[in-house]
Backbone as CSV, one residue per row, in Angstrom:
resi,resn,N_x,N_y,N_z,CA_x,CA_y,CA_z,C_x,C_y,C_z
1,MET,0.851,-1.177,0.000,0.000,0.000,0.000,0.894,1.237,0.000
2,SER,0.610,2.170,-0.870,1.419,3.370,-0.968,0.991,4.398,0.083
3,ILE,1.845,5.384,0.287,1.539,6.442,1.251,0.301,7.211,0.812
4,SER,0.163,7.438,-0.495,-1.017,8.173,-0.967,-2.297,7.390,-0.687
5,ASP,-2.240,6.060,-0.741,-3.405,5.246,-0.407,-3.771,5.389,1.067
6,LEU,-2.771,5.462,1.933,-3.022,5.649,3.360,-3.723,6.971,3.616
7,PHE,-3.225,8.041,2.986,-3.850,9.346,3.166,-5.259,9.357,2.594
8,ASP,-5.456,8.718,1.440,-6.766,8.659,0.812,-7.748,7.916,1.705
9,ASN,-7.331,6.784,2.281,-8.195,6.012,3.176,-8.528,6.799,4.437
10,GLU,-7.535,7.485,4.985,-7.768,8.287,6.184,-8.731,9.432,5.881
11,PHE,-8.557,10.065,4.732,-9.417,11.162,4.314,-10.861,10.682,4.165
12,LYS,-11.048,9.546,3.495,-12.397,9.001,3.296,-13.027,8.604,4.632
13,SER,-12.233,8.007,5.506,-12.726,7.612,6.816,-13.149,8.835,7.630
14,ARG,-12.339,9.878,7.587,-12.659,11.113,8.318,-13.934,11.743,7.753
15,ASN,-14.083,11.732,6.426,-15.288,12.275,5.811,-16.533,11.496,6.220
16,LYS,-16.423,10.167,6.290,-17.558,9.347,6.718,-17.933,9.678,8.161
17,GLY,-16.926,9.814,9.019,-17.185,10.172,10.407,-17.818,11.547,10.519
18,HIS,-17.319,12.483,9.732,-17.846,13.842,9.719,-19.295,13.832,9.240
19,PHE,-19.556,13.101,8.161,-20.908,13.029,7.610,-21.857,12.352,8.596
20,SER,-21.410,11.268,9.225,-22.289,10.573,10.170,-22.619,11.467,11.364
21,ALA,-21.676,12.290,11.791,-21.942,13.220,12.888,-23.003,14.243,12.478
22,ILE,-22.925,14.711,11.252,-23.901,15.680,10.764,-25.274,15.024,10.635
23,VAL,-25.309,13.784,10.184,-26.580,13.045,10.103,-27.179,12.905,11.504
24,ARG,-26.359,12.601,12.479,-26.854,12.475,13.860,-27.485,13.770,14.337
25,VAL,-26.827,14.880,14.045,-27.356,16.180,14.463,-28.658,16.473,13.721
26,ALA,-28.667,16.222,12.411,-29.855,16.519,11.604,-31.056,15.668,12.004
27,THR,-30.813,14.467,12.499,-31.917,13.571,12.861,-32.152,13.499,14.364
28,ALA,-31.501,14.341,15.123,-31.601,14.283,16.586,-33.019,14.518,17.091
29,ASP,-33.795,15.314,16.357,-35.155,15.593,16.811,-36.162,14.537,16.357
30,GLY,-35.668,13.467,15.738,-36.522,12.349,15.389,-36.999,12.289,13.956
31,ASP,-37.016,13.410,13.274,-37.435,13.371,11.877,-36.531,14.264,11.040
32,MET,-36.536,14.006,9.747,-35.693,14.765,8.838,-36.603,15.496,7.856
33,THR,-36.453,16.801,7.791,-37.273,17.587,6.873,-36.743,17.448,5.447
34,LYS,-37.544,17.882,4.500,-37.154,17.861,3.090,-35.900,18.710,2.876
35,GLU,-35.832,19.842,3.573,-34.670,20.730,3.449,-33.411,20.073,3.992
36,GLU,-33.539,19.414,5.149,-32.385,18.728,5.730,-31.914,17.589,4.829
37,LYS,-32.857,16.865,4.244,-32.501,15.777,3.327,-31.755,16.325,2.112
38,GLY,-32.223,17.433,1.568,-31.550,18.069,0.440,-30.142,18.510,0.802
39,PHE,-29.994,19.027,2.019,-28.678,19.440,2.496,-27.755,18.237,2.611
40,LEU,-28.254,17.149,3.184,-27.439,15.941,3.330,-27.066,15.352,1.976
41,ASP,-27.991,15.392,1.026,-27.691,14.896,-0.325,-26.515,15.666,-0.928
42,LYS,-26.577,16.960,-0.813,-25.520,17.809,-1.385,-24.202,17.624,-0.623
43,LEU,-24.289,17.524,0.673,-23.103,17.336,1.499,-22.411,16.013,1.177
44,ALA,-23.188,14.972,0.952,-22.614,13.657,0.630,-21.778,13.738,-0.642
45,VAL,-22.246,14.477,-1.617,-21.494,14.643,-2.864,-20.180,15.364,-2.594
46,ARG,-20.251,16.435,-1.806,-19.038,17.214,-1.505,-18.012,16.423,-0.706
47,LEU,-18.494,15.535,0.142,-17.592,14.733,0.971,-17.209,13.409,0.315
48,GLU,-17.647,13.229,-0.922,-17.340,12.025,-1.690,-17.836,10.754,-1.002
49,ILE,-19.068,10.817,-0.520,-19.724,9.678,0.103,-20.502,8.963,-1.003
50,SER,-20.240,7.684,-1.205,-20.937,6.931,-2.250,-22.404,6.727,-1.864
51,SER,-23.213,6.328,-2.830,-24.639,6.079,-2.573,-24.829,4.983,-1.531
52,ALA,-24.030,3.915,-1.641,-24.136,2.810,-0.680,-23.738,3.278,0.723
53,GLU,-22.649,4.051,0.810,-22.211,4.573,2.111,-23.257,5.533,2.680
54,TYR,-23.839,6.324,1.815,-24.868,7.285,2.218,-26.044,6.560,2.877
55,GLU,-26.552,5.547,2.206,-27.680,4.785,2.747,-27.303,4.094,4.057
56,GLU,-26.094,3.545,4.107,-25.625,2.862,5.310,-25.521,3.836,6.483
57,ILE,-25.010,5.034,6.223,-24.867,6.032,7.284,-26.239,6.527,7.742
58,LEU,-27.161,6.726,6.800,-28.507,7.155,7.189,-29.197,6.109,8.067
59,GLU,-28.979,4.835,7.753,-29.586,3.768,8.545,-28.983,3.674,9.935
60,ASN,-27.666,3.843,10.032,-26.982,3.694,11.308,-25.823,4.688,11.403
61,PRO,-26.115,5.965,11.706,-25.048,6.970,11.736,-24.012,6.741,12.839
62,SER,-24.360,5.966,13.851,-23.395,5.741,14.939,-22.358,4.670,14.599
63,LYS,-22.459,4.074,13.408,-21.504,3.044,13.000,-20.102,3.624,12.789
64,TYR,-20.035,4.871,12.367,-18.745,5.499,12.082,-18.327,6.382,13.251
65,PRO,-17.041,6.365,13.576,-16.580,7.172,14.707,-16.621,8.657,14.378
66,ILE,-16.937,9.430,15.386,-16.905,10.879,15.241,-15.483,11.323,15.556
67,ASN,-14.966,12.184,14.728,-13.636,12.753,14.955,-13.805,14.202,15.381
68,PRO,-14.151,14.418,16.650,-14.425,15.794,17.069,-13.148,16.626,17.069
69,PRO,-13.276,17.855,16.642,-12.101,18.724,16.669,-11.743,19.066,18.114
70,TYR,-10.486,18.921,18.425,-10.026,19.174,19.787,-9.670,20.645,19.989
71,LEU,-8.933,21.184,19.055,-8.488,22.565,19.160,-9.575,23.538,18.712
72,TYR,-9.577,24.708,19.322,-10.556,25.736,18.975,-10.428,26.122,17.510
73,SER,-9.218,26.216,17.020,-9.010,26.585,15.614,-9.594,25.522,14.677
74,GLN,-9.511,24.254,15.081,-10.095,23.183,14.265,-11.625,23.256,14.275
75,ARG,-12.186,23.633,15.436,-13.641,23.791,15.501,-14.084,24.926,14.590
76,LEU,-13.296,26.000,14.568,-13.631,27.124,13.689,-13.523,26.735,12.220
77,GLU,-12.529,25.908,11.885,-12.393,25.445,10.502,-13.592,24.596,10.095
78,ARG,-14.041,23.713,10.986,-15.229,22.907,10.680,-16.466,23.785,10.590
79,LEU,-16.554,24.772,11.483,-17.685,25.696,11.439,-17.694,26.449,10.108
80,TYR,-16.533,26.836,9.632,-16.420,27.521,8.338,-16.956,26.619,7.224
81,ASP,-16.503,25.371,7.207,-16.962,24.434,6.174,-18.472,24.225,6.249
82,LEU,-18.970,23.983,7.447,-20.401,23.749,7.607,-21.211,25.000,7.287
83,SER,-20.718,26.148,7.691,-21.416,27.404,7.405,-21.544,27.626,5.913
84,ARG,-20.452,27.377,5.201,-20.489,27.553,3.741,-21.471,26.581,3.103
85,MET,-21.521,25.353,3.602,-22.448,24.363,3.041,-23.901,24.728,3.338
86,VAL,-24.152,25.184,4.557,-25.509,25.574,4.932,-25.928,26.817,4.150
87,TYR,-25.003,27.752,3.983,-25.301,29.020,3.323,-25.442,28.861,1.808
88,ALA,-24.694,27.949,1.228,-24.671,27.780,-0.227,-26.041,27.377,-0.757
89,ASP,-26.454,28.024,-1.783,-27.691,27.713,-2.503,-28.951,27.842,-1.653
90,HIS,-28.832,28.218,-0.438,-29.978,28.439,0.442,-30.947,27.254,0.451
91,ILE,-30.403,26.047,0.458,-31.209,24.830,0.443,-32.147,24.782,1.655
92,LEU,-31.647,25.208,2.784,-32.428,25.097,4.010,-33.382,26.267,4.219
93,GLY,-33.301,27.269,3.378,-34.192,28.416,3.489,-34.100,29.082,4.849
94,PRO,-35.250,29.371,5.437,-35.237,30.072,6.724,-34.687,29.231,7.883
95,LYS,-34.477,27.942,7.657,-33.962,27.077,8.719,-32.437,27.086,8.797
96,GLN,-31.778,27.878,7.959,-30.314,27.900,7.933,-29.717,28.178,9.303
97,LYS,-30.233,29.187,9.949,-29.676,29.579,11.247,-29.867,28.477,12.285
98,ASN,-31.045,27.858,12.295,-31.319,26.811,13.284,-30.422,25.596,13.087
99,ILE,-30.253,25.163,11.841,-29.434,23.966,11.593,-27.968,24.269,11.886
100,LEU,-27.502,25.467,11.533,-26.107,25.805,11.842,-25.899,25.919,13.351
101,ALA,-26.884,26.394,14.068,-26.784,26.448,15.534,-26.661,25.038,16.110
102,LYS,-27.421,24.075,15.564,-27.300,22.681,16.002,-25.885,22.162,15.756
103,PHE,-25.356,22.443,14.562,-24.007,21.992,14.230,-22.977,22.645,15.146
104,ALA,-23.147,23.932,15.407,-22.193,24.651,16.266,-22.202,24.067,17.678
105,LEU,-23.376,23.745,18.178,-23.459,23.114,19.503,-22.778,21.756,19.493
106,ALA,-22.981,21.000,18.421,-22.343,19.683,18.312,-20.826,19.799,18.224
107,LEU,-20.339,20.920,17.688,-18.896,21.146,17.610,-18.299,21.568,18.950
108,GLY,-19.154,21.897,19.907,-18.659,22.237,21.234,-18.754,23.703,21.599
109,PHE,-19.405,24.505,20.764,-19.610,25.904,21.124,-20.707,25.959,22.177
110,THR,-20.642,26.931,23.062,-21.559,26.975,24.196,-22.930,27.527,23.807
111,PRO,-23.978,26.995,24.446,-25.339,27.455,24.136,-25.542,28.950,24.386
112,GLY,-24.817,29.500,25.352,-24.981,30.910,25.682,-24.588,31.867,24.573
113,ASN,-23.646,31.471,23.734,-23.217,32.384,22.673,-23.342,31.802,21.266
114,VAL,-24.031,30.682,21.133,-24.111,30.026,19.827,-24.829,30.894,18.785
115,ASN,-25.868,31.616,19.191,-26.568,32.468,18.225,-25.675,33.597,17.729
116,TYR,-24.883,34.153,18.620,-23.944,35.202,18.233,-22.894,34.644,17.268
117,ILE,-22.406,33.449,17.533,-21.414,32.797,16.671,-22.004,32.526,15.292
118,VAL,-23.223,32.028,15.248,-23.878,31.736,13.967,-24.115,33.026,13.177
119,ASP,-24.582,34.066,13.848,-24.800,35.342,13.163,-23.498,35.887,12.591
120,LYS,-22.434,35.799,13.380,-21.131,36.283,12.917,-20.650,35.448,11.732
121,ALA,-20.804,34.129,11.797,-20.383,33.253,10.696,-21.112,33.621,9.412
122,PHE,-22.424,33.801,9.489,-23.189,34.159,8.293,-22.805,35.543,7.773
123,SER,-22.547,36.484,8.686,-22.169,37.821,8.224,-20.829,37.789,7.492
124,LEU,-19.930,36.909,7.908,-18.642,36.776,7.216,-18.810,36.105,5.854
125,LEU,-19.739,35.167,5.764,-19.983,34.499,4.484,-20.619,35.444,3.470
126,VAL,-21.433,36.366,3.946,-22.067,37.335,3.054,-21.003,38.147,2.314
127,ILE,-19.907,38.452,3.002,-18.839,39.223,2.349,-17.762,38.315,1.753
128,ASN,-18.055,37.005,1.735,-17.224,36.022,1.023,-15.765,35.970,1.498
129,VAL,-15.579,35.833,2.817,-14.222,35.754,3.352,-13.636,34.364,3.142
130,ASP,-12.316,34.280,3.148,-11.643,32.983,3.044,-11.498,32.381,4.446
131,LEU,-10.963,31.160,4.507,-10.844,30.445,5.781,-9.998,31.213,6.791
132,ASP,-8.855,31.712,6.365,-7.966,32.409,7.298,-8.641,33.642,7.896
133,THR,-9.334,34.398,7.078,-10.035,35.588,7.563,-11.167,35.183,8.494
134,PHE,-11.887,34.123,8.144,-12.977,33.626,8.975,-12.459,33.258,10.364
135,VAL,-11.401,32.468,10.412,-10.838,32.031,11.696,-10.360,33.241,12.500
136,TYR,-9.682,34.172,11.853,-9.185,35.371,12.542,-10.353,36.177,13.114
137,GLU,-11.350,36.443,12.279,-12.492,37.257,12.718,-13.285,36.578,13.829
138,MET,-13.466,35.279,13.725,-14.202,34.559,14.756,-13.411,34.515,16.069
139,THR,-12.102,34.395,15.958,-11.255,34.369,17.146,-11.229,35.709,17.855
140,HIS,-11.334,36.771,17.091,-11.223,38.125,17.647,-12.560,38.876,17.663
141,MET,-13.664,38.170,17.608,-14.953,38.873,17.517,-15.349,39.581,18.795
142,ASN,-14.754,39.245,19.909,-15.109,39.920,21.177,-14.180,41.062,21.533
143,LYS,-13.258,41.379,20.637,-12.294,42.447,20.953,-12.675,43.739,20.314
């Protein structure tokens, strides 16, 4: 097995874990709306989740390990990725803020300031910032 195969396998495994965590959050309230399903469909394509893997994860999202970000900067990077996915194409419509708040809580942001974090994330996406600017602005938003 080559080194590139190892990285490819690790990348795919991490994506499956990431996707299964998002499925868990999206289905935590017991049902999945049409908007959430559309979001998951699009996300699966972006994360290179095959149709078979997609169905398997939807049936049993706890089968794959969650790779929670440990460092604050890693949580912000995941928040950036998720924010862009939620914001893109407005698939979720008016539910964008609520679903991103669920994801932010799952990433470990505190309930007391999650709405402020989500509002700030969306305001940065409106002006189309890159990852580095997003992380900097989110890190320094209270200064």
